[in-house]
C-alpha positions in Angstrom: 7.2 72.6 -36.8 10.8 73.7 -37.0 13.6 71.8 -35.2 14.0 74.9 -32.9 10.4 74.5 -31.8 10.8 70.7 -31.1 14.0 71.5 -29.2 12.2 74.1 -27.1 9.4 71.7 -26.2 11.6 68.7 -25.5 14.0 70.8 -23.4 11.1 71.4 -21.0 10.6 67.7 -20.5 12.3 66.5 -17.2 14.2 63.8 -19.0 16.0 66.4 -21.2 16.0 69.5 -19.1 19.7 69.6 -18.3 21.0 68.6 -21.7 22.9 71.0 -24.0 21.7 71.7 -27.5 24.6 69.5 -28.8 23.4 66.6 -26.6 19.8 67.2 -27.8 20.7 67.2 -31.5 20.5 63.4 -32.0 17.1 63.3 -30.4 15.8 66.2 -32.5 17.1 64.5 -35.6 14.9 61.5 -35.2 11.8 63.3 -33.8 8.7 64.0 -35.9 5.7 66.2 -35.2 2.3 64.7 -35.9 -1.1 66.3 -35.5 -4.0 64.2 -34.1 -7.6 65.4 -34.1 -10.0 64.8 -31.1 -11.1 61.1 -30.8 -8.3 59.8 -33.0 -6.0 57.1 -31.7 -2.2 57.4 -31.4 -2.1 53.6 -30.9 -4.4 50.8 -29.9 -4.0 48.2 -27.1 -2.1 45.2 -28.7 -0.4 47.2 -31.5 3.4 46.7 -31.8 5.2 49.0 -29.4 7.7 50.7 -31.7 7.4 54.4 -30.9 7.3 56.8 -27.9 5.4 60.0 -27.7 5.9 63.4 -26.1 2.9 65.7 -25.9 3.6 69.2 -27.4 0.0 70.4 -27.1 -3.4 68.8 -26.2 -4.2 65.9 -23.9 -4.1 62.1 -24.4 -6.3 59.6 -22.6 -4.6 56.3 -21.8 -7.1 53.4 -21.2 -7.4 49.7 -21.2 -10.4 47.6 -22.4 -11.4 44.3 -20.8 -13.0 41.3 -22.6 -16.5 42.7 -22.1 -15.5 46.0 -23.7 -15.5 48.0 -20.4 -13.1 50.9 -20.4 -10.8 51.7 -17.5 -9.0 55.0 -17.7 -5.4 54.8 -16.5 -4.2 58.4 -17.0 -4.9 61.7 -18.8 -1.5 63.0 -20.0 -0.9 66.7 -20.7 1.8 68.7 -22.5 5.4 67.7 -21.6 4.4 64.1 -20.7 6.1 61.0 -22.1 4.1 57.9 -23.0 3.9 55.0 -22.9 6.1 54.3 -19.8 6.7 50.6 -20.7 8.4 48.5 -23.3 12.0 49.9 -23.1 14.7 47.5 -24.1 12.3 44.7 -25.0 9.9 44.1 -27.9 6.2 43.9 -26.9 2.9 45.4 -27.7 1.2 48.6 -26.3 -0.4 47.5 -23.0 -3.2 50.1 -23.4 -4.8 52.4 -26.0 -4.1 56.2 -26.4 -7.0 58.3 -27.5 -6.7 62.0 -28.3 -8.7 63.8 -25.6 -8.5 67.1 -27.5 -6.8 68.1 -30.7 -3.1 67.4 -30.0 0.4 67.8 -31.5 2.6 64.9 -30.6 6.4 64.6 -31.0 7.0 61.0 -32.1 10.3 59.2 -31.7 11.1 55.6 -32.9 11.7 53.4 -29.9 14.7 51.6 -31.2 16.6 54.8 -32.0 15.6 56.3 -28.7 17.0 53.2 -26.9 20.3 53.7 -28.7 20.5 57.3 -27.4 19.7 56.1 -23.9 22.6 53.6 -24.0 25.0 56.3 -25.1 23.7 58.8 -22.5 23.5 57.3 -19.0 22.2 60.6 -17.6 19.0 60.4 -19.6 18.8 56.7 -18.7 19.0 57.4 -15.0 16.3 60.1 -15.3 14.1 57.7 -17.2 14.4 55.0 -14.5 13.4 57.7 -11.9 10.3 58.5 -13.9 9.5 54.8 -14.2 10.0 54.3 -10.5 7.5 57.1 -9.7 5.0 55.5 -12.0 5.5 52.1 -10.2 4.9 53.8 -6.9 1.7 55.5 -8.3 0.4 52.1 -9.6 1.2 50.5 -6.2 -0.7 53.2 -4.4 -3.7 52.7 -6.7 -3.7 49.0 -6.1 -3.6 49.5 -2.3 -6.5 51.9 -2.5 -8.5 49.3 -4.5 -7.7 46.6 -1.9 -7.8 48.5 1.3 -10.4 51.2 0.9 -14.1 51.4 0.2 -15.5 53.2 -2.8 -16.1 56.5 -1.0 -12.4 56.5 0.1 -11.3 55.5 -3.4 -13.1 58.5 -4.9 -11.3 60.8 -2.4 -8.0 59.3 -3.3 -8.8 59.7 -7.0 -9.6 63.4 -6.6 -6.5 63.9 -4.6 -4.4 62.2 -7.2 -6.0 64.3 -10.0 -5.0 67.5 -8.1 -1.4 66.4 -8.6 -1.6 65.1 -12.1 -4.1 67.3 -13.7 -4.5 70.3 -11.4 -3.0 73.7 -10.7 -3.0 75.4 -7.3 -5.2 78.5 -7.1 -6.2 80.4 -4.0 -5.6 77.6 -1.7 -7.5 75.0 -3.8 -6.6 72.9 -6.8 -8.2 73.7 -10.1 -8.6 70.6 -12.4 -7.5 71.5 -15.9 -9.8 69.1 -17.5 -13.6 68.8 -17.6 -14.0 65.2 -16.3 -17.4 63.7 -16.7 -18.8 61.5 -14.0 -18.5 58.5 -16.4 -14.8 59.3 -16.9 -14.2 59.5 -13.2 -16.0 56.3 -12.6 -13.9 54.5 -15.3 -10.8 55.5 -13.4 -11.6 53.4 -10.4 -14.2 50.9 -11.7 -17.3 52.3 -10.1 -20.6 53.6 -11.5 -21.4 57.0 -12.8 -24.3 57.3 -10.2 -21.9 56.7 -7.3 -19.5 59.4 -8.6 -22.4 61.8 -9.0 -23.8 61.1 -5.5 -20.4 61.5 -3.9 -19.4 64.7 -5.8 -22.8 66.2 -4.7 -21.9 65.4 -1.1 -18.5 67.0 -1.5 -20.1 70.1 -2.9 -22.5 70.3 0.0 -19.5 70.1 2.4 -17.7 72.8 0.2 -14.9 70.5 -0.5 -15.5 71.0 -4.2 -16.9 74.1 -6.0 -17.0 75.0 -9.7 -15.6 78.1 -11.2 -17.2 80.2 -14.0 -15.8 77.8 -16.6 -17.2 74.8 -14.9 -13.8 73.5 -13.7 -13.6 71.8 -10.3 -11.9 73.7 -7.5 -10.9 71.1 -4.9 -10.0 71.6 -1.3 -7.4 68.8 -1.3 -6.5 69.1 2.4 -10.2 68.9 3.5 -10.6 65.8 1.3 -7.5 64.2 2.8 -8.9 64.8 6.3 -11.9 62.6 5.4 -9.5 59.6 5.2 -8.2 60.1 8.7 
């Protein structure tokens, strides 16, 4: 990929959107494009955290594995997303694994060099803190749903969250851009595949969820939210 193409992609990332080409030049200089095939890993949980990634194309699954080998999916990142959102200004390991959900092109930047750019450009630093703040709020919301809500309500809150993170609005509904399996949905909130299947079937009967010709879920987010009232 040419530097112009990397510049175009990074310029669309919220962190860099208002920077001039001259301000972007130090970032472009240290960025590399890497291609990852489906099922490859960008990094594994526990690896040294020494790089950050921007998705140029494709999707990345971020997940943690417990001592019994059980997987919990944290997020599915799409083009334009930055990951991981931890480890800045301190040396540690990756807190989760990043598996390539579909063939992907990733823009890779060494963390130490990126931190130098942050220190010399407070505007980017402030934007980064805003992104991190939004992530903290999201994680807090997930924790509250786990503690305060039953499984049925947690599934509703998961689908509502996916409308925002992995959906596009279409004809009053939200179309998920990923074919999530029941197992993947279950792994996001720590329930069983059977429970997800049963609940999704109920939502379909109530017309809260339909599938388009491509098999993608079309979700009536407002109707689902009413179920929580």
